[in-house]
N, C-alpha and C positions, 0 to 999 in steps of 0.2 A: 502494499500500501505505501500509495509516492503522499508528498504532504500537498496541496492547494496551492499553488500559488498565493499572494499574500498582494496586492495592491501597492505601491510604493510607497502609497498614506501606516498604513499600516490599522485603518477600517477597516476593510470589508479579507474576504482570503474567496473565492472564486470554481464555480462546481459544475461543471458543465455549463456553462456560458456565462451564468445564471452569478450573482454578487450578492454573502449569503456576508451579517455584521459581527468582526471581531468580539469577539470579550475586549472590553473596557479596561487598558494595559495601569490603570492607572493604582486600579484591585491589591488591593493583603495577596503573598501566593497561597497563604492560609487561612483568608476570607474562598480564596479562589476556589481552593481543590472541595472547600467547603460546599463552596454552591454546584461547584460542577459533578460533588457527590448526589447530592437532593436531587439534583436532573438527572443522573442517572437515576435512580433510586424512585423516582417519579415517573418515568420514560418506565420502567420494568416493572409496573405497577396497570400506565393507560394497559398496555401489553396482554398484560393476565385481566386486568377487566371487562377487556375487547372476546379477551378466548375463555370466559367465564359468559358471556353474556349480561355480565354487568352492568350497567347503565349509568347508574348512579354514583359507581368507581370508575366508571373510563372519564366521568368528567369530573371529578373530583382529584383525579391526578391528570387530567388537563392544566384545572387551574395550578397545579403545582410546579407541573413544566413552566408556565410559561411563566408562575412566577421568580423562577429558578433562573430560567433566558433574563425576564424582564432585571432582575437582583444583576446578572452576570453584563447585563451591559446588553445582550445581543437583542432585544425588543428594544420594548417602550425608546421615550426621548435616548434621544444620541450622550453618547457622551464626549461630543467632543467642541471644541470652546466659541468656533470660529464661526458659525454660522451655516458652518456649510449644511443645506442639506442630509437627504437619509435614505440614497442611491440603493436603500437593501433590496433581496429577491428581486429587483429588474435587473437582467442582461445587460450586461457588460458593454456588449458590443452597440447600445442607445445608451451609454454613460456621456459623463466626460470622463471616463475611463478606457474607450473603446484605442483609442487609440496606445493605448500604452498593458491595451489587454493584446491589438491583434499585429502583435510586436513579440508576442509568446510563443515559444516555439508549440506544433501542434500537437505536442501529444501533455499538454498542459490540462 
């Protein structure tokens, strides 16, 4: 498994041409690790609830996933302070990162 390319400003990584917001780099490493553990546990809980057909459990787990992702800075208000808009979930080729993305090796 290779590491996805990260935009030069460190705000996004790219998977299959789509930009995904990176975790806030200002987070304390211990806090980041705890939030990542919570995110993974919430994802496991969601999967288990879906397999069991437990709609209420699925929704509870989805809320946990969202809360963890917001705390990590991957969703919700942006973590950068220069006023730049959020291009998360957009195709890199349709954003200001298009030139950078086009210059990446084809296997990125």
